[in-house]
C-alpha positions in Angstrom: 1.2 -12.4 -13.4 2.8 -14.6 -10.6 6.2 -14.3 -9.3 8.5 -14.9 -6.4 9.9 -12.3 -4.1 13.6 -11.8 -5.0 16.3 -13.7 -3.0 19.0 -11.2 -1.5 22.0 -10.8 -3.8 24.9 -12.8 -2.8 27.7 -10.6 -1.5 30.4 -9.9 -4.1 34.1 -9.2 -3.7 35.0 -5.6 -3.9 36.5 -5.1 -7.7 38.7 -2.5 -9.0 37.1 -0.4 -11.4 39.1 -0.9 -14.5 38.8 1.3 -17.7 36.8 -1.7 -19.3 34.3 -1.2 -16.4 34.3 2.4 -16.6 33.4 2.3 -20.4 30.6 0.0 -19.5 29.4 2.4 -16.9 29.1 5.2 -19.4 27.2 3.1 -21.7 25.0 2.2 -19.1 24.0 5.8 -18.5 26.5 6.9 -15.8 26.8 10.6 -17.0 27.3 13.9 -15.4 24.6 15.4 -13.2 21.7 16.5 -15.0 19.0 19.1 -14.2 16.4 18.3 -11.6 13.2 16.5 -12.7 9.9 18.4 -12.7 8.1 18.1 -9.4 5.2 15.8 -10.1 3.4 16.1 -6.7 2.6 13.1 -4.3 2.9 9.8 -6.1 0.1 7.1 -5.4 0.6 3.5 -4.7 -2.3 1.2 -4.3 -2.2 -2.0 -2.3 -5.1 -4.8 -2.7 -5.9 -7.8 -0.4 -8.2 -10.4 -1.7 -9.4 -13.9 -1.5 -9.4 -16.0 -4.4 -11.7 -18.4 -6.5 -9.1 -21.3 -5.6 -9.1 -20.9 -2.1 -11.1 -19.2 0.9 -8.1 -19.5 3.3 -5.3 -18.1 1.9 -5.0 -14.3 1.2 -3.3 -12.8 -1.9 -1.7 -9.4 -2.0 -1.5 -7.3 -5.3 -0.4 -3.6 -5.8 -0.6 -0.9 -8.5 0.7 2.3 -9.5 -2.6 3.3 -11.3 -5.4 1.2 -9.5 -6.1 -0.3 -12.7 -3.2 -2.7 -13.6 -2.6 -4.9 -10.6 0.6 -7.0 -10.2 0.6 -10.0 -7.5 2.9 -9.2 -4.6 2.5 -12.6 -2.9 0.2 -15.5 -3.3 -0.7 -17.1 -0.1 0.4 -14.1 1.9 -1.7 -15.1 4.9 -3.6 -18.1 6.2 -5.5 -17.6 9.5 -4.8 -20.3 12.2 -8.4 -21.6 11.4 -11.3 -20.8 9.5 -11.7 -18.7 6.6 -10.2 -15.6 5.1 -13.0 -14.4 2.9 -13.6 -10.5 2.1 -10.2 -9.5 3.6 -10.2 -5.5 4.0 -7.2 -3.6 4.4 -6.0 -0.3 6.1 -2.8 1.4 7.2 -3.1 2.3 10.8 -1.5 5.4 12.7 1.2 3.1 14.0 2.5 2.3 10.6 1.1 -1.3 10.4 -1.4 -2.7 7.9 -4.3 -4.3 9.4 -6.7 -6.8 7.7 -10.2 -7.7 9.0 -11.9 -10.8 7.4 -14.9 -13.0 7.5 -13.7 -16.2 9.7 -16.7 -18.8 8.8 -19.9 -19.0 6.9 -21.7 -19.3 10.3 -20.7 -17.9 13.6 -20.3 -14.4 15.4 -16.5 -13.8 14.8 -14.2 -11.8 12.6 -10.6 -12.0 12.1 -7.8 -9.6 12.4 -4.1 -9.8 11.2 -1.3 -7.0 10.8 1.8 -6.6 8.7 4.8 -4.0 8.6 5.3 -4.6 4.9 1.8 -6.0 3.7 3.8 -9.0 2.5 4.2 -11.1 5.7 1.3 -11.2 8.1 0.8 -12.3 11.6 -2.4 -13.4 13.3 -3.7 -10.9 16.0 -6.9 -12.2 17.2 -10.6 -13.6 16.5 -13.1 -10.9 17.8 -16.6 -12.1 18.9 -19.0 -9.5 18.1 -21.6 -11.2 20.5 -24.8 -10.4 18.0 -26.0 -13.7 16.6 -24.3 -16.8 18.0 -23.3 -19.8 16.5 -26.4 -20.2 14.3 -26.0 -16.9 12.6 -23.7 -15.6 10.0 -21.3 -12.6 10.2 -19.8 -11.6 6.9 -17.9 -9.1 4.8 -16.2 -6.8 7.6 -15.0 -3.6 6.1 -12.7 -1.2 7.6 -14.0 2.6 7.9 -12.1 5.3 9.3 -14.1 8.5 10.0 -13.1 11.9 9.5 -12.7 12.4 13.2 -10.0 9.7 13.4 -12.2 6.9 15.0 -11.9 3.5 13.4 -14.7 1.3 12.7 -15.5 -2.0 11.3 -18.8 -2.5 9.2 -20.0 -5.9 8.7 -23.2 -7.8 7.6 -25.0 -10.3 10.2 -27.9 -12.6 10.0 -29.4 -14.4 13.0 -30.6 -17.3 11.1 -27.4 -18.4 9.1 -26.5 -18.0 5.4 -30.1 -17.9 4.3 -31.3 -15.3 6.9 -31.8 -11.5 6.3 -28.6 -9.7 6.6 -28.3 -6.1 8.0 -25.1 -3.9 8.3 -23.6 -3.1 11.7 -20.9 -1.1 13.0 -18.5 -1.8 15.9 -15.8 0.9 17.1 -12.5 0.5 18.2 -12.1 1.6 21.9 -8.4 1.7 22.1 -5.5 2.7 20.0 -4.2 -0.7 19.1 -7.5 -1.9 17.6 -7.5 -4.8 20.4 -10.8 -3.7 22.1 -14.2 -3.0 20.2 -17.6 -1.7 21.2 -21.0 -3.7 21.1 -22.4 -3.7 17.6 -24.8 -1.0 16.6 -27.4 -1.4 13.8 -26.7 1.2 10.8 -30.5 1.4 10.2 -30.3 -0.3 6.8 -33.4 -2.6 5.9 -33.0 -6.2 6.0 -31.6 -8.1 3.2 -28.6 -6.2 2.4 -24.8 -7.2 2.8 -21.5 -5.8 1.8 -21.8 -2.4 3.1 -18.9 -0.1 2.2 -18.8 3.4 3.7 -17.0 6.7 2.8 -17.5 10.0 3.7 -17.3 13.1 1.7 -17.7 16.4 3.8 -20.7 15.8 6.1 -22.3 13.0 4.0 -22.0 9.2 4.6 -22.1 7.2 1.4 -22.9 3.3 1.6 -22.5 1.1 -1.3 -24.0 -2.3 -0.7 -25.6 -5.2 -2.2 -29.5 -5.8 -2.3 -29.5 -9.5 -1.7 -32.9 -9.9 -3.3 -32.3 -8.2 -6.6 -28.5 -8.6 -6.7 -27.8 -5.0 -7.6 -25.3 -2.7 -5.9 -27.2 0.1 -4.6 -26.1 3.6 -3.0 -27.5 5.2 0.1 -26.5 8.3 1.9 -27.0 9.6 5.7 -25.6 12.4 7.6 -24.7 9.9 10.4 -23.2 6.4 10.1 -26.3 5.3 12.1 -28.9 6.7 9.6 -31.4 7.5 8.8 -30.3 6.4 5.3 -31.9 7.4 2.0 -31.6 5.4 -1.1 -30.5 7.5 -4.0 -29.4 4.8 -6.4 -31.6 1.6 -6.4 -32.1 -1.4 -9.1 -30.0 -0.9 -12.1 -29.3 2.7 -11.5 -25.8 2.7 -12.6 -26.4 0.4 -15.7 -24.0 -2.4 -14.4 -26.5 -4.9 -14.4 -27.2 -7.6 -11.7 -25.2 -10.6 -10.0 -22.9 -8.0 -8.4 -21.4 -7.8 -4.9 -18.3 -6.7 -2.9 -18.4 -3.2 -3.7 -15.1 -1.4 -2.6 -14.2 2.5 -3.3 -10.8 4.3 -3.5 -10.4 8.0 -4.1 -8.1 8.7 -7.1 -5.6 11.5 -7.1 -7.6 13.7 -9.3 -10.4 13.6 -6.9 -12.7 11.2 -8.7 -13.8 8.0 -7.3 -13.2 4.5 -8.2 -15.6 1.6 -7.3 -14.7 -2.1 -7.7 -17.2 -4.9 -7.7 -17.2 -8.5 -8.4 -19.8 -10.3 -10.9 -19.4 -13.4 -8.9 -21.5 -15.6 -11.0 -19.2 -15.3 -13.9 -16.0 -14.8 -11.8 -15.4 -11.4 -13.4 -14.1 -8.2 -11.6 -15.0 -4.6 -13.0 -14.5 -1.1 -11.9 -16.2 2.1 -12.8 -15.2 5.8 -12.1 -17.3 8.9 -10.8 -16.6 12.6 -10.0 -19.1 13.1 -7.2 -20.4 9.6 -6.1 -23.8 10.6 -7.8 -23.4 9.1 -11.2 -20.9 6.6 -12.5 -19.2 5.6 -15.7 -19.7 2.2 -17.6 -18.2 -0.8 -15.9 -14.7 -1.7 -17.2 -13.3 -5.2 -16.7 -10.2 -6.1 -14.8 -9.2 -8.7 -17.2 -5.9 -9.7 -15.1 -7.9 -10.2 -12.0 -11.3 -12.0 -13.5 -11.3 -15.4 -12.7 -8.6 -15.1 -9.8 -9.3 -12.5 -7.3 -12.7 -12.1 -5.1 -13.9 -9.4 -2.9 -11.0 -7.3 -2.4 -10.3 -3.7 -1.0 -7.8 -1.1 -2.3 -5.6 1.2 -0.2 -4.3 4.1 -1.7 -1.2 5.6 -0.3 0.8 8.6 -1.5 4.8 8.8 -1.3 6.6 12.1 -1.7 5.4 15.7 -2.2 6.9 16.4 -5.6 10.2 17.5 -4.5 12.6 17.1 -7.5 16.1 15.5 -7.1 18.8 16.3 -9.5 19.6 13.3 -11.9 22.9 12.0 -12.8 25.8 11.3 -10.5 25.2 12.7 -6.9 26.2 11.9 -3.5 24.0 12.2 -0.2 25.5 13.8 2.5 24.1 13.3 6.1 22.5 16.6 7.7 23.3 15.6 11.2 26.7 14.4 10.4 27.9 16.3 7.6 31.2 14.5 7.3 29.4 11.3 6.5 27.7 10.1 3.2 25.3 7.4 2.2 27.7 4.7 0.7 27.6 0.9 0.1 30.1 -1.6 1.5 29.9 -5.1 1.1 26.7 -4.7 -0.7 25.0 -3.2 2.5 24.0 0.6 2.9 25.8 2.7 5.4 26.5 6.3 6.4 30.2 6.8 6.9 32.9 9.4 6.7 34.1 10.2 3.2 36.1 13.0 1.9 38.1 14.0 -1.1 41.2 12.5 0.4 39.4 9.0 0.6 40.4 6.4 -1.9 38.8 6.4 -5.2 37.0 3.0 -4.4 35.3 4.8 -1.3 34.3 7.8 -3.1 32.7 5.7 -6.0 30.9 3.8 -3.2 29.6 7.0 -1.9 28.4 8.2 -5.5 25.1 7.0 -7.2 23.5 7.9 -10.3 19.9 9.3 -9.8 17.7 7.8 -12.4 14.0 7.7 -12.9 12.3 5.3 -10.4 12.3 1.6 -11.6 8.7 1.3 -10.4 7.4 4.9 -11.2 9.0 7.5 -13.2 8.0 10.2 -11.0 10.2 9.0 -8.2 13.8 8.0 -8.3 16.3 5.1 -8.0 19.9 5.2 -7.0 22.2 3.1 -9.0 25.8 2.6 -8.0 28.4 4.2 -10.3 31.1 1.5 -9.8 28.6 -1.7 -10.1 26.1 0.1 -12.8 24.0 -3.0 -12.5 23.3 -2.5 -8.8 20.8 -0.2 -7.1 20.1 0.8 -3.4 16.9 -1.1 -2.2 15.4 -2.1 1.1 15.1 -5.7 1.9 13.4 -6.5 5.2 13.7 -2.7 5.6 17.6 -2.9 5.6 19.1 -1.1 2.6 21.5 -2.9 0.4 23.0 -2.8 -2.9 21.5 -5.7 -5.1 21.8 -6.3 -8.8 18.5 -5.3 -10.7 16.4 -8.4 -11.3 13.8 -6.9 -13.6 10.8 -7.9 -11.5 8.2 -5.6 -10.0 8.9 -6.4 -6.6 12.7 -5.3 -6.9 11.4 -2.1 -8.7 9.3 -1.0 -5.9 11.9 -1.7 -3.3 14.4 0.3 -5.2 12.3 3.4 -5.7 12.0 6.3 -3.5 10.1 9.7 -3.8 11.4 13.1 -3.2 9.9 14.9 -0.2 11.4 18.4 1.4 14.0 17.6 3.8 12.5 16.9 7.2 15.1 18.7 8.6 14.6 21.7 6.4 17.5 23.9 5.3 17.2 22.7 1.6 17.8 19.2 2.6 15.9 16.4 1.0 14.2 13.4 2.2 13.5 10.1 0.6 10.1 8.3 0.9 9.7 4.7 0.2 7.5 4.3 -2.9 6.3 0.7 -1.7 5.7 1.6 1.7 4.8 5.2 2.0 5.6 6.7 5.5 8.9 4.9 5.6 11.9 7.2 4.9 15.4 6.1 4.0 17.4 7.0 7.2 20.5 6.0 9.1 20.6 4.3 12.5 23.6 3.4 14.2 25.5 4.3 10.8 23.4 1.5 8.8 20.8 2.6 6.1 17.4 1.6 6.7 13.9 2.4 5.4 11.8 3.0 8.6 8.5 4.2 9.7 8.5 8.2 10.2 8.5 9.2 14.0 8.3 12.7 15.3 11.6 12.8 17.5 14.2 15.1 16.3 16.7 12.1 15.8 14.5 10.5 13.0 14.3 13.9 11.3 18.0 14.6 11.2 18.6 10.8 10.3 16.2 10.9 7.4 17.4 14.1 5.9 20.2 14.4 3.2 22.1 17.0 1.1 22.2 16.0 -2.5 25.8 17.1 -3.4 28.0 17.0 -6.5 29.4 13.5 -6.9 32.5 12.6 -4.8 33.7 10.5 -7.8 
């Protein structure tokens, strides 16, 4: 399941579309425009960060379309300047960046932070001293928790007596918007000898799934405040998953159900189980592709698009705020440039794409060139280019866009990146990019297109 990110395609010389090429294009599925696809609603995408059995200092990144089958995006995606990267937990912040927080050492009172624009390449931010247990204690398993009021917290487990001590969960809260300043630790009020707390909130109830270090069971406690008091509603083998488990992490699925992941660490096996209401869970199911490799991960769900249907077949994309300009490729890069019926055939073909089911998710769309039918619009470093399909999962994600009602309204359409929700296909200085959405009117216009009949 390992693969390397694709290299950017080498620029090719412009070719005249001959009759032979045209025949190949028809055979490849370049046909007349078809009816709009059925709206499918927002399309989920799941990002997972993990450390592995082979390394405690390198973070691996995976993703999934269904929260079950995970594909490796990058091995050794991040190594901190020093120490470990156990238990990496990931969120997407309001600034558009992905952030991880992680365990830095077996002993000590620090946790580490890094961030990424694309969840592939990561940059060290800082090591934060929680100021709780000094060098002789241990600070483990930090997990992000974003409360319903928008406040951002890190929940971690700490012992004042090192790795053999009695761990308790604590909470620190971000005191500024860039997550660089944090409050002093506050105890959650959980008894001693519990680690790996993972919090979610439903309505007015906080749910804490955590490991009992004495029995090695994952247990379940609830409260009306993150500081307690907590009531244990699932203890011992309450879920039937057995003992020897740790690292619980939860994600909510599109149908409203919850999925919990956990590590049977002694056997190097990973499992998940589902619940409709967090009160009772089904039997555990093994994630066989991850067993033996990934350890103590978290999964972040993001949704792309809103189900807006886009007509399939040959189409052109006209800019809303510059209606004489169309999305096109030139020298294998994406632009928005003036094109009209009087433009050359080659230019009009460059501004015509076959809209097909998304390479990474059939509920979204991919844009295939009509004059180079083995090439697709995709983003690479967030610049949009025309590249030859490689058949690998990374290319498929980068070449998939989900329909959304046009940000500019008026029957327009916007295209949200499937692999990086919150980033939209837009033009800037006439270049096509995939950029993080902002609220200014320029972005709204730049990211809105009218899907028209094909120019060629």
